[in-house]
VOMI-217371 format. One record per residue (C-alpha): residue in one letter; x negated, y negated, z; residue number from 1; chain. Coordinates in steps of 0.25 Angstrom, whole numbers, plus 5000, padded with zeros to 4 digits. Layout:
<A,<X,Y,Z>,NUM,A> ...
***
This chain:
<X,<4711,4534,5482>,1,A> <X,<4705,4522,5473>,2,A> <X,<4701,4534,5461>,3,A> <X,<4716,4536,5461>,4,A> <X,<4720,4534,5446>,5,A> <X,<4732,4524,5452>,6,A> <X,<4724,4514,5451>,7,A> <X,<4720,4519,5438>,8,A> <X,<4726,4505,5430>,9,A> <X,<4724,4495,5440>,10,A> <X,<4714,4484,5437>,11,A> <X,<4705,4488,5446>,12,A> <X,<4702,4501,5442>,13,A> <X,<4701,4493,5431>,14,A> <X,<4691,4483,5436>,15,A> <X,<4684,4497,5443>,16,A> <X,<4682,4503,5430>,17,A> <X,<4678,4490,5422>,18,A> <X,<4666,4489,5434>,19,A> <X,<4662,4504,5435>,20,A> <X,<4662,4506,5418>,21,A> <X,<4651,4495,5419>,22,A> <X,<4644,4502,5430>,23,A> <X,<4635,4507,5423>,24,A> <X,<4630,4497,5413>,25,A> <X,<4629,4487,5423>,26,A> <X,<4622,4495,5433>,27,A> <X,<4612,4499,5423>,28,A> <X,<4611,4484,5417>,29,A> <X,<4609,4477,5430>,30,A> <X,<4602,4488,5440>,31,A> <X,<4596,4497,5431>,32,A> <X,<4605,4510,5433>,33,A> <X,<4601,4520,5421>,34,A> <X,<4611,4531,5422>,35,A> <X,<4622,4530,5432>,36,A> <X,<4629,4542,5425>,37,A> <X,<4617,4551,5430>,38,A> <X,<4621,4554,5444>,39,A> <X,<4636,4551,5450>,40,A> <X,<4643,4553,5437>,41,A> <X,<4638,4563,5434>,42,A> <X,<4640,4572,5446>,43,A> <X,<4654,4566,5449>,44,A> <X,<4655,4572,5433>,45,A> <X,<4649,4586,5432>,46,A> <X,<4659,4587,5446>,47,A> <X,<4671,4582,5439>,48,A> <X,<4670,4591,5429>,49,A> <X,<4666,4604,5436>,50,A> <X,<4676,4603,5447>,51,A> <X,<4687,4601,5433>,52,A> <X,<4680,4612,5426>,53,A> <X,<4683,4621,5440>,54,A> <X,<4696,4618,5441>,55,A> <X,<4699,4622,5426>,56,A> <X,<4690,4634,5427>,57,A> <X,<4696,4636,5439>,58,A> <X,<4708,4635,5436>,59,A> <X,<4720,4639,5426>,60,A> <X,<4710,4635,5413>,61,A> <X,<4699,4644,5419>,62,A> <X,<4687,4645,5406>,63,A> <X,<4697,4634,5397>,64,A> <X,<4692,4623,5409>,65,A> <X,<4676,4624,5404>,66,A> <X,<4682,4626,5390>,67,A> <X,<4690,4615,5386>,68,A> <X,<4686,4607,5395>,69,A> <X,<4671,4606,5394>,70,A> <X,<4665,4614,5384>,71,A> <X,<4676,4610,5373>,72,A> <X,<4672,4594,5377>,73,A> <X,<4657,4596,5378>,74,A> <X,<4660,4603,5362>,75,A> <X,<4667,4592,5357>,76,A> <X,<4660,4579,5364>,77,A> <X,<4648,4585,5360>,78,A> <X,<4642,4588,5374>,79,A> <X,<4629,4594,5371>,80,A> <X,<4630,4602,5386>,81,A> <X,<4638,4611,5379>,82,A> <X,<4623,4619,5372>,83,A> <X,<4620,4620,5387>,84,A> <X,<4610,4631,5382>,85,A> <X,<4605,4623,5376>,86,A> <X,<4601,4610,5385>,87,A> <X,<4598,4621,5394>,88,A> <X,<4585,4626,5384>,89,A> <X,<4593,4642,5385>,90,A> <X,<4589,4639,5370>,91,A> <X,<4574,4640,5371>,92,A> <X,<4576,4652,5380>,93,A> <X,<4586,4658,5368>,94,A> <X,<4576,4654,5356>,95,A> <X,<4562,4663,5363>,96,A> <X,<4576,4675,5366>,97,A> <X,<4579,4675,5352>,98,A> <X,<4565,4674,5346>,99,A> <X,<4558,4684,5355>,100,A> <X,<4572,4695,5356>,101,A> <X,<4577,4690,5340>,102,A> <X,<4594,4696,5341>,103,A> <X,<4592,4702,5354>,104,A> <X,<4591,4686,5359>,105,A> <X,<4602,4680,5366>,106,A> <X,<4603,4668,5357>,107,A> <X,<4604,4681,5344>,108,A> <X,<4619,4678,5346>,109,A> <X,<4614,4667,5338>,110,A> <X,<4632,4663,5336>,111,A> <X,<4636,4666,5347>,112,A> <X,<4626,4661,5357>,113,A> <X,<4632,4650,5367>,114,A> <X,<4624,4639,5360>,115,A> <X,<4629,4643,5347>,116,A> <X,<4644,4642,5353>,117,A> <X,<4646,4626,5355>,118,A> <X,<4639,4624,5341>,119,A> 
***
């Protein structure tokens, strides 16, 4: 029960939060640990966000769980993954197809291409 919300406003919780807040900076300074974020926190963040998305997506929100809870936030916060096709390099293949196939290429959709939906 140590993670229960009932402890959030206690002196012990504030001390624990202060210690935790400085953990990575102290580890970097004193033990040469550069990025602790790469492993444990990212694993749990992915699991939590996937679980939250699945609850909404397969619950009352449907696709809105993704659009409102993920896509809009990515766009509004300027997160680069909103243009995941570009990050994955699919634009290279699209450019190649467009060069050789012209208007018959997938990318010929122009403004309707998924890469262009997010400005």
